[in-house]
N, C-alpha and C positions, 0 to 999 in steps of 0.2 A: 550444457548448463545443468546444474543440479536443481532439483525441485525442492522448494521450501516447504517443509512439512507443517509449519505453523501458519494458521489462517490469520488474515487481517480483516477488519471490518469492511463490509461492502453493503450496497443497497439490497443485496439478496440474503445477507445473514446478520443484519444489524440487531435482530431480536436476541441473538446470543450474547450481545455486548451491552445492550441498553435494557434496563429493567422494565418490565411490562407496565408498572405503575407510571413510569416516566413517559411512556409512549402513549398513554391513554388520551392526553390532551394535545397531542401533536398531529398535524395533518401529514401523514407519512407519504402522501403522494405529491406533496408540494415540491417545487423546484428548490426552495430554500432548504428543506430537510435533506434532499438528495445532495445538495452542495455541502451541507454540514457533514454528512457521512463521507463524502469524497475527501473533505479536508481532514477528517479524523483518520482516514486511510493513509493519506499522504504524510501526515505528521507522526504517525506511529511507525515503529520499526520492529520487525520480528527479530528474534535472536540471530538468525542467519544473516539478515540484512545488516545488523549492527556489527556482526563479526566480519563481514566483507568490507564494511566501511573502515573498521579498525585495521584490517590488513592493508588496505590502500594507504591509510595515514601512516602506518608503520613503514611501508616501502618508501614513502616520500621523506620520512624523517631519518632513516638509516644513513643515507649518504652525508647528511649534515652532521650526524653524531660521530661518524667515522673520522671526520676532520678535526674533532676536538683534541686539544692537548690533554695529556693524562691528568693534569691537575684540574682541568675543566670537567673531565669525566667524574672525578672524585667529588667536585663541588655539585655537579648536577645530581649525582646519586644521593648526596647528602640532602639536597633540596627536595628531592622526590620522597625521601623517607620522612622528612619533617612535616 
C-alpha cells in the first residue's frame, strides 16, 4: 500500500486546521470535541483518497459504457460537455 503524503485532521494535529481563536472557548478534552474531530476526519478526503475512489468508480462504470451503442456514446459525450 502506498503512503498518503497528505495529512488529515486528527485529535493530535487539529491545531493546524482550526484557528486558535476558535479553540479558545472550546473544551478540547471533551468527548464531544473529540467526536467532532473524528467526524471531520471521516468526512474529509485527501487528494489520494479521492483519486482512489475515482479509480474504483471508473472501473465499475467502464463495463457499462462498453455496452453502449455508438449513438448512445455520442449522446453521452454530448450530455457531458453540455
